[in-house]
DSSP file (Angstrom, degrees, kcal/mol; ACC not computed):
  #  RESIDUE AA STRUCTURE BP1 BP2  ACC     N-H-->O    O-->H-N    N-H-->O    O-->H-N    TCO  KAPPA ALPHA  PHI   PSI    X-CA   Y-CA   Z-CA
    1    1 A X     >        0   0    0      0, 0.0     4,-2.4     0, 0.0     5,-0.2   0.000 360.0 360.0 360.0 -37.0   -9.6   -8.1   -0.4
    2    2 A X  H  >  +     0   0    0      1,-0.2     4,-1.4     2,-0.2     5,-0.1   0.905 360.0  49.4 -62.4 -41.0  -12.4  -10.4    0.7
    3    3 A X  H  > S+     0   0    0      1,-0.2     4,-1.4     2,-0.2    -1,-0.2   0.920 112.1  48.0 -62.3 -45.2   -9.9  -12.6    2.6
    4    4 A X  H  > S+     0   0    0      1,-0.2     4,-3.2     2,-0.2    -2,-0.2   0.850 107.0  56.5 -66.7 -35.1   -8.3   -9.7    4.3
    5    5 A X  H  < S+     0   0    0     -4,-2.4    -1,-0.2     1,-0.2    -2,-0.2   0.834 105.7  51.3 -66.8 -32.0  -11.6   -8.2    5.3
    6    6 A X  H  < S+     0   0    0     -4,-1.4     3,-0.3    -3,-0.2    -1,-0.2   0.875 117.1  39.8 -69.5 -35.5  -12.5  -11.5    7.1
    7    7 A X  H  < S+     0   0    0     -4,-1.4     2,-0.5     1,-0.3    -2,-0.2   0.860 126.2  33.3 -80.2 -38.3   -9.2  -11.3    8.9
    8    8 A X    ><  -     0   0    0     -4,-3.2     3,-1.7    -5,-0.1    -1,-0.3  -0.866  68.0-172.4-124.0  94.1   -9.1   -7.6    9.6
    9    9 A X  T 3  S+     0   0    0     -2,-0.5     3,-0.4     1,-0.3     4,-0.2   0.750  83.2  51.0 -60.9 -29.4  -12.6   -6.3   10.2
   10   10 A X  T 3> S+     0   0    0      1,-0.2     4,-2.5     2,-0.1    -1,-0.3   0.249  75.7 110.1 -94.5  13.8  -11.7   -2.6   10.3
   11   11 A X  H <> S+     0   0    0     -3,-1.7     4,-2.7     1,-0.2     5,-0.2   0.867  73.4  54.6 -61.2 -39.5   -9.7   -2.7    7.0
   12   12 A X  H  > S+     0   0    0     -3,-0.4     4,-1.6    -4,-0.2    -1,-0.2   0.931 112.3  44.0 -58.6 -46.2  -12.3   -0.6    5.0
   13   13 A X  H  > S+     0   0    0      2,-0.2     4,-1.5     1,-0.2    -2,-0.2   0.902 113.3  51.5 -64.1 -42.4  -12.1    2.2    7.6
   14   14 A X  H  X S+     0   0    0     -4,-2.5     4,-1.8     1,-0.2    -2,-0.2   0.896 109.0  50.5 -63.7 -40.1   -8.3    2.0    7.8
   15   15 A X  H  X S+     0   0    0     -4,-2.7     4,-2.8     1,-0.2    -1,-0.2   0.830 103.8  58.5 -69.3 -31.2   -8.0    2.2    4.1
   16   16 A X  H  X S+     0   0    0     -4,-1.6     4,-2.0     2,-0.2    -1,-0.2   0.892 106.4  49.4 -63.2 -38.1  -10.3    5.3    4.0
   17   17 A X  H  X S+     0   0    0     -4,-1.5     4,-2.0     2,-0.2    -2,-0.2   0.923 111.4  48.9 -64.7 -44.2   -7.8    7.0    6.3
   18   18 A X  H  X S+     0   0    0     -4,-1.8     4,-2.8     1,-0.2    -2,-0.2   0.901 109.1  52.8 -62.0 -42.0   -4.9    6.0    4.1
   19   19 A X  H  X S+     0   0    0     -4,-2.8     4,-1.9     1,-0.2    -1,-0.2   0.895 107.9  51.8 -61.2 -40.2   -6.8    7.3    1.0
   20   20 A X  H  X S+     0   0    0     -4,-2.0     4,-0.9     2,-0.2    -1,-0.2   0.909 112.0  45.4 -62.7 -42.4   -7.2   10.6    2.7
   21   21 A X  H >X S+     0   0    0     -4,-2.0     4,-2.5     1,-0.2     3,-0.6   0.921 113.3  49.8 -67.6 -43.5   -3.6   10.9    3.5
   22   22 A X  H 3< S+     0   0    0     -4,-2.8    -1,-0.2     1,-0.2    -2,-0.2   0.794 103.3  60.4 -67.3 -28.0   -2.5    9.8    0.0
   23   23 A X  H 3< S+     0   0    0     -4,-1.9    -1,-0.2    -5,-0.2     3,-0.2   0.820 114.7  34.7 -68.5 -28.6   -4.9   12.4   -1.6
   24   24 A X  H << S+     0   0    0     -4,-0.9     2,-0.2    -3,-0.6    -2,-0.2   0.789 137.0  20.0 -92.9 -31.7   -3.0   15.2    0.1
   25   25 A X     <  +     0   0    0     -4,-2.5    -1,-0.2    -5,-0.1    -2,-0.2  -0.660  66.0 161.8-138.1  79.9    0.5   13.7   -0.1
   26   26 A X        +     0   0    0     -3,-0.2    -1,-0.1    -2,-0.2     3,-0.1   0.690  50.4  88.2 -78.3 -17.7    0.7   11.0   -2.7
   27   27 A X  S    S-     0   0    0      1,-0.2    -2,-0.0    -5,-0.0    19,-0.0  -0.258  95.2 -75.1 -75.2 167.1    4.5   10.9   -3.0
   28   28 A X        -     0   0    0      1,-0.1     2,-0.4     4,-0.0    -1,-0.2  -0.324  41.7-162.7 -64.2 143.9    6.8    8.7   -0.8
   29   29 A X    >>  -     0   0    0     -3,-0.1     3,-1.6    -4,-0.0     4,-1.5  -0.866  28.5-111.7-131.7  95.6    7.2    9.9    2.7
   30   30 A X  T 34 S+     0   0    0     -2,-0.4     4,-0.1     1,-0.3     0, 0.0  -0.409  94.3  19.1 -63.7 143.0   10.2    8.3    4.5
   31   31 A X  T 34 S+     0   0    0     -2,-0.1    -1,-0.3     2,-0.0    18,-0.1  -0.950 128.3  49.1 -92.4   8.1   10.2    6.3    6.8
   32   32 A X  T <4 S+     0   0    0     -3,-1.6    17,-3.3     1,-0.2    18,-1.1   0.800 121.4   9.3 -81.3 -30.0    6.6    5.4    6.2
   33   33 A X  E  <  -A   48   0A   0     -4,-1.5     2,-0.3    15,-0.3    15,-0.2  -0.976  59.2-177.2-147.9 159.6    6.8    4.7    2.4
   34   34 A X  E     -A   47   0A   0     13,-2.0    13,-3.1    -2,-0.3     2,-0.2  -0.985  32.6 -99.6-154.5 157.4    9.4    4.5   -0.4
   35   35 A X  E     -A   46   0A   0     -2,-0.3     2,-0.6    11,-0.2    11,-0.3  -0.505  31.7-126.0 -80.5 149.9    9.5    4.0   -4.1
   36   36 A X        -     0   0    0      9,-3.0     9,-0.4    -2,-0.2     3,-0.3  -0.863  33.1-161.6 -96.5 119.3   10.2    0.5   -5.6
   37   37 A X        +     0   0    0     -2,-0.6     7,-0.0     1,-0.2    -1,-0.0  -0.362  57.9  42.5 -95.5 174.4   13.1    0.7   -8.0
   38   38 A X  S    S+     0   0    0     -2,-0.1    -1,-0.2     1,-0.1    -2,-0.0   0.801  71.6 118.3  60.4  35.1   14.3   -1.5  -10.8
   39   39 A X  S    S-     0   0    0     -3,-0.3     3,-0.1     2,-0.2    -1,-0.1   0.637  74.9-128.0 -97.5 -19.4   10.9   -2.3  -12.2
   40   40 A X        +     0   0    0      1,-0.3     2,-0.3     3,-0.0    -3,-0.1   0.732  65.6 129.0  76.5  22.5   11.6   -0.8  -15.7
   41   41 A X        -     0   0    0      2,-0.2    -1,-0.3     1,-0.1    -2,-0.2  -0.833  59.4-146.0-109.5 147.9    8.4    1.3  -15.5
   42   42 A X  S    S+     0   0    0     -2,-0.3     2,-0.2    -3,-0.1    -1,-0.1   0.665  79.6  90.8 -80.5 -17.4    8.1    5.0  -16.1
   43   43 A X  S    S-     0   0    0      1,-0.1     2,-0.7    29,-0.1    -2,-0.2  -0.540  86.1-116.1 -79.2 143.5    5.3    5.1  -13.4
   44   44 A X  E     - B   0  71A   0     27,-1.0    27,-2.8    -2,-0.2     2,-0.5  -0.729  30.4-166.5 -82.3 114.7    6.2    5.7   -9.8
   45   45 A X  E     - B   0  70A   0     -2,-0.7    -9,-3.0    -9,-0.4     2,-0.4  -0.912   8.8-167.7-105.0 126.8    5.4    2.6   -7.7
   46   46 A X  E     -AB  35  69A   0     23,-3.3    23,-2.6    -2,-0.5     2,-0.5  -0.908  14.3-150.9-123.1 141.3    5.4    3.2   -4.0
   47   47 A X  E     -AB  34  68A   0    -13,-3.1   -13,-2.0    -2,-0.4     2,-0.6  -0.952   8.8-154.0-111.8 123.8    5.3    0.8   -1.0
   48   48 A X  E     +AB  33  67A   0     19,-3.3    19,-1.9    -2,-0.5   -15,-0.3  -0.869  13.5 179.5 -96.0 123.5    3.7    2.0    2.2
   49   49 A X  E     +     0   0A   0    -17,-3.3     2,-0.8    -2,-0.6    15,-0.3   0.751  64.1  57.5 -95.9 -27.6    5.1    0.1    5.2
   50   50 A X  E     +     0   0A   0    -18,-1.1     2,-0.5    14,-0.1    -1,-0.2  -0.824  58.0 157.5-117.6  97.1    3.3    1.6    8.1
   51   51 A X  E     - B   0  65A   0     -2,-0.8    14,-0.5    14,-0.5    12,-0.5  -0.977  36.2-132.8-117.9 123.7   -0.5    1.4    8.0
   52   52 A X        -     0   0    0     -2,-0.5     2,-0.5   -38,-0.1     9,-0.2  -0.580  22.6-170.3 -73.4 133.4   -2.4    1.6   11.3
   53   53 A X    >   -     0   0    0      7,-0.9     3,-1.0    -2,-0.3     6,-0.2  -0.984  18.2-156.7-129.6 120.4   -5.1   -1.1   11.6
   54   54 A X  T 3  S+     0   0    0     -2,-0.5     3,-0.2     1,-0.2    -1,-0.1   0.757  92.0  66.4 -67.0 -24.5   -7.6   -1.0   14.4
   55   55 A X  T 3  S+     0   0    0      1,-0.2     2,-1.1     2,-0.1    -1,-0.2   0.783  94.6  61.0 -67.1 -26.2   -8.2   -4.7   14.2
   56   56 A X  S X  S-     0   0    0     -3,-1.0     3,-1.1     4,-0.1     4,-0.4  -0.706  90.6-156.9-101.5  79.9   -4.6   -5.3   15.4
   57   57 A X  T 3   +     0   0    0     -2,-1.1    -3,-0.1     1,-0.2    -2,-0.1  -0.178  63.2  19.6 -64.7 146.4   -4.9   -3.6   18.8
   58   58 A X  T 3  S+     0   0    0      1,-0.1    -1,-0.2    -4,-0.1    -4,-0.1   0.443 103.9  81.9  81.9   2.0   -2.0   -2.2   20.6
   59   59 A X    X   -     0   0    0     -3,-1.1     3,-2.0    -6,-0.2    -2,-0.1   0.638  62.8-173.3-113.4 -17.5    0.4   -1.9   17.7
   60   60 A X  G >  S-     0   0    0     -4,-0.4    -7,-0.9     1,-0.3     3,-0.5  -0.388  74.3  -7.9  62.3-130.8   -0.5    1.3   16.0
   61   61 A X  G 3  S+     0   0    0      1,-0.2     3,-0.5    -9,-0.2   -10,-0.4   0.526 124.2  77.5 -79.2  -3.3    1.4    1.8   12.7
   62   62 A X  G <   +     0   0    0     -3,-2.0    -1,-0.2     1,-0.2    -2,-0.1  -0.067  57.2 116.7 -93.4  35.5    3.6   -1.2   13.4
   63   63 A X  S <  S-     0   0    0     -3,-0.5    -1,-0.2   -12,-0.5    -2,-0.1   0.725  81.2-119.6 -77.0 -22.3    0.8   -3.7   12.5
   64   64 A X        +     0   0    0     -3,-0.5    22,-2.7     1,-0.3     2,-0.3   0.498  61.7 143.4  95.9   4.4    2.7   -5.1    9.5
   65   65 A X  E     -BC  51  85A   0    -14,-0.5   -14,-0.5    20,-0.2     2,-0.4  -0.589  30.6-163.1 -77.7 141.9    0.3   -4.2    6.8
   66   66 A X  E     - C   0  84A   0     18,-3.2    18,-2.2    -2,-0.3     2,-0.4  -0.963   6.1-165.0-125.9 142.4    1.9   -3.2    3.5
   67   67 A X  E     -BC  48  83A   0    -19,-1.9   -19,-3.3    -2,-0.4     2,-0.5  -0.997   2.4-163.0-129.4 130.5    0.3   -1.4    0.5
   68   68 A X  E     +BC  47  82A   0     14,-3.2    13,-3.0    -2,-0.4    14,-1.8  -0.953  22.3 162.0-111.2 127.9    1.7   -1.1   -3.0
   69   69 A X  E     -BC  46  80A   0    -23,-2.6   -23,-3.3    -2,-0.5     2,-0.4  -0.976  32.7-129.8-144.2 159.6    0.3    1.6   -5.2
   70   70 A X  E     -BC  45  79A   0      9,-2.6     9,-2.4    -2,-0.3     2,-0.5  -0.889  18.4-152.8-109.6 139.9    1.2    3.5   -8.4
   71   71 A X  E     -BC  44  78A   0    -27,-2.8   -27,-1.0    -2,-0.4     2,-0.7  -0.958   7.4-167.5-117.7 125.1    1.1    7.2   -8.6
   72   72 A X  E >>> - C   0  77A   0      5,-3.1     5,-1.8    -2,-0.5     4,-0.9  -0.864   5.4-174.4-109.0  95.0    0.4    9.1  -11.9
   73   73 A X  T 345S+     0   0    0     -2,-0.7     3,-0.3     1,-0.2    -1,-0.2   0.838  80.0  55.2 -63.2 -34.7    1.3   12.8  -11.2
   74   74 A X  T 345S+     0   0    0      1,-0.2    -1,-0.2     2,-0.1    -2,-0.0   0.836 118.9  33.5 -69.7 -30.8    0.1   14.1  -14.5
   75   75 A X  T <45S-     0   0    0     -3,-0.5    -1,-0.2     2,-0.1    -2,-0.2   0.455 103.6-128.6 -98.3  -3.0   -3.3   12.6  -14.1
   76   76 A X  T  <5 +     0   0    0     -4,-0.9     2,-0.4    -3,-0.3    -3,-0.2   0.944  61.7 143.2  49.7  53.3   -3.4   13.1  -10.3
   77   77 A X  E   < -C   72   0A   0     -5,-1.8    -5,-3.1     2,-0.0     2,-0.4  -0.953  39.4-162.9-128.6 141.1   -4.4    9.4  -10.0
   78   78 A X  E     -C   71   0A   0     -2,-0.4     2,-0.5    -7,-0.2    -7,-0.2  -0.990   5.4-166.5-122.8 131.8   -3.5    6.7   -7.6
   79   79 A X  E     -C   70   0A   0     -9,-2.4    -9,-2.6    -2,-0.4     2,-0.3  -0.972  15.8-139.6-120.8 118.4   -4.0    3.0   -8.3
   80   80 A X  E     +C   69   0A   0     -2,-0.5   -11,-0.3   -11,-0.2     3,-0.1  -0.609  25.5 172.0 -75.5 133.2   -3.8    0.4   -5.5
   81   81 A X  E     +     0   0A   0    -13,-3.0     2,-0.3     1,-0.3   -12,-0.2   0.791  57.2   3.2-108.3 -46.4   -2.0   -2.7   -6.7
   82   82 A X  E     -C   68   0A   0    -14,-1.8   -14,-3.2     2,-0.0     2,-0.4  -0.999  46.5-172.0-152.1 142.1   -1.5   -4.9   -3.6
   83   83 A X  E     +C   67   0A   0     -2,-0.3     2,-0.3   -16,-0.2   -16,-0.2  -0.995  26.6 147.6-134.9 127.9   -2.3   -5.1    0.1
   84   84 A X  E     -C   66   0A   0    -18,-2.2   -18,-3.2    -2,-0.4     2,-0.4  -0.973  45.3-108.5-154.2 163.9   -0.8   -7.7    2.3
   85   85 A X  E >>  -C   65   0A   0     -2,-0.3     3,-1.6   -20,-0.2     4,-1.2  -0.809  30.6-126.5 -96.4 141.7    0.5   -8.5    5.8
   86   86 A X  T 34 S+     0   0    0    -22,-2.7   -21,-0.1    -2,-0.4    -1,-0.1   0.716 109.4  57.3 -63.8 -21.5    4.2   -8.9    6.2
   87   87 A X  T 34 S+     0   0    0      1,-0.2    -1,-0.3   -23,-0.1     3,-0.1   0.703 101.7  57.0 -80.5 -19.5    3.8  -12.3    7.9
   88   88 A X  T <4 S+     0   0    0     -3,-1.6     2,-0.3     1,-0.3    -2,-0.2   0.847 123.7   5.0 -79.5 -35.3    1.9  -13.6    4.8
   89   89 A X     <  -     0   0    0     -4,-1.2    -1,-0.3     1,-0.1     3,-0.0  -0.994  63.5-131.8-150.5 152.3    4.7  -12.9    2.4
   90   90 A X  S    S-     0   0    0     -2,-0.3     2,-0.3    -3,-0.1    -1,-0.1   0.853  82.9  -3.9 -74.4 -37.2    8.2  -11.6    2.6
   91   91 A X  S    S-     0   0    0      1,-0.0    -1,-0.1     0, 0.0     2,-0.0  -0.885  87.5 -67.5-149.8 174.6    8.1   -8.9   -0.1
   92   92 A X        -     0   0    0     -2,-0.3     2,-1.1     1,-0.1     3,-0.1  -0.303  50.9-109.8 -69.1 156.5    5.9   -7.3   -2.8
   93   93 A X     >  -     0   0    0      1,-0.2     4,-1.9     2,-0.1     3,-0.3  -0.749  32.5-174.3 -91.8  97.1    5.0   -9.4   -5.8
   94   94 A X  H  > S+     0   0    0     -2,-1.1     4,-2.5     1,-0.2     5,-0.2   0.835  82.5  56.1 -64.6 -33.9    7.0   -7.8   -8.6
   95   95 A X  H  > S+     0   0    0      1,-0.2     4,-2.4     2,-0.2    -1,-0.2   0.887 106.9  50.1 -66.2 -36.3    5.4  -10.0  -11.3
   96   96 A X  H  > S+     0   0    0     -3,-0.3     4,-1.6     2,-0.2    -2,-0.2   0.903 110.4  50.1 -66.9 -40.1    2.0   -8.8  -10.2
   97   97 A X  H  X S+     0   0    0     -4,-1.9     4,-0.8     2,-0.2    -2,-0.2   0.939 113.7  44.6 -63.4 -47.2    3.1   -5.2  -10.4
   98   98 A X  H >< S+     0   0    0     -4,-2.5     3,-0.7     1,-0.2    -2,-0.2   0.881 111.4  53.2 -65.4 -39.3    4.5   -5.6  -13.9
   99   99 A X  H >< S+     0   0    0     -4,-2.4     3,-1.0     1,-0.2    -1,-0.2   0.806 101.7  61.1 -66.0 -28.0    1.5   -7.6  -15.1
  100  100 A X  H 3< S+     0   0    0     -4,-1.6    -1,-0.2     1,-0.2    -2,-0.2   0.794 107.0  44.9 -67.8 -26.7   -0.8   -4.7  -13.8
  101  101 A X  T <<        0   0    0     -4,-0.8    -1,-0.2    -3,-0.7    -2,-0.2   0.241 360.0 360.0-105.1  12.7    0.9   -2.3  -16.3
  102  102 A X    <         0   0    0     -3,-1.0    -1,-0.2    -4,-0.1    -2,-0.1   0.440 360.0 360.0 -98.9 360.0    0.9   -4.5  -19.4
């Protein structure tokens, strides 16, 4: 997170907006987010593709930031797992997701 904050100064504010949206609608919302399948987990892991970042001016939600989180509906709990820019890596780190739940 510290590395991303140096690169994207408004990331804390941008994540607060995302948290507000996820608190009211935590399930996947196509085309902005979708669940990651074939993990072998009972927990719903969701990838958000379209996050607006003020540091990347002129692009709106097409900034390329990706957020991976787990949603626990019975506990009404959301756990952020990974945040990255699509140019930094091609896809989510499945090993990291699985390691988070062991």
